[in-house]
N, C-alpha and C positions, 0 to 999 in steps of 0.2 A: 504494500500500500504506500501511497505517496504521503509524506508528512506535509500537510497543508496548513498546519497550525502556526507557522512562522518561518522566518529566515533560518536556514541551516547554520549560518555563521553567527549572527548576532541576536536572533530570536525576535526581531521586529515582526509584528503581526501582519503588517501590510506588505505583501509580497508581489513582485512584478515579473519574476522569472520562474519557470517550472522546468525541472530536469526529470523527464519521464524515465530515463535509464537508471538514474541514481535514486529516484523517489524522494526528491527534496525540492524545496523552493528557496528563492533568494529575494531579498529586498532590493530596492533600486540602488542603494549604496554598495551592497556586497556583490550583486550579480552583474552579469553582462551577457551579450549574445553568445559568447563562447561557452558559457556555463549552463545555458538553458534557453528555452523558448520564451520570448516576451509574451505575457498574458495580460489581457485587459482586466481591469478591476471587476467589471461586470461578469466576465467569464469565471474569474476566480471565485466570486461570490456564488455563482451557479455550481461550480465544482464543490464548494463547501456545503451548499444546500443538498446536492445529490449525495454527498458522502455522509452527512450527519442527520438528515431529516428522517422522520418516520416514513416507512415505505408507502403509506397511503397518501403522502404528500409529495412523493418523489418528483412528479411532473407538474407541480402546482406553481409554476413560474412562467413568465413570458419574456422573450428576448427578440430583438430585431434580427433580420436575416443574416447580417454580417457577423453578429455575435453567435448565432446558431452555427454558422459555418466554422467559426473559430473553435467553438466547443466540440463540434463534430470532428474536426481535425485532431484535436488533443485526445479525445476519447478513443477514436479509431487507432491512433498511433499507440496509445497506452495498451489497448487490447492486443495489438500485434506484438508489442514488446513482451507482455505477460504470457501470451500463448506461444511465442517464438515461432509463429507461422502466420501466414495470411490465408484465411479460408475463403473459398469461393463465395460464400454468402456475404462476406464483407466487401468483396469486389463488386458483387451484384448491387448491394446497398449503395455503394459509392457511385455506380453507374446511374442508378435512379436519382440520386441526389444531384448529379451533374445535369440531368435532364430537366430538373425543376428550376434551374437558374433562370 
């Protein structure tokens, strides 16, 4: 699981970079593009919601299309890293998402 509670170096709660391979986040001061992917505050809030909410409220939030795309990229990449394989169903899902743009 990714430690999303704060910066891996200084503990700052507001994080702006996420490293899916190492499972850590970094704040603006400690992180950079070489250490992880920049993540918008809204998407980080959504990741925290998805991680910590009761499952009955899992999808009880709304986001704009650009933020949904960003969240989709992060979650898809995280699934591929965890499973160590890309399944055809993920490829199919991505092809449908591309057609919806």
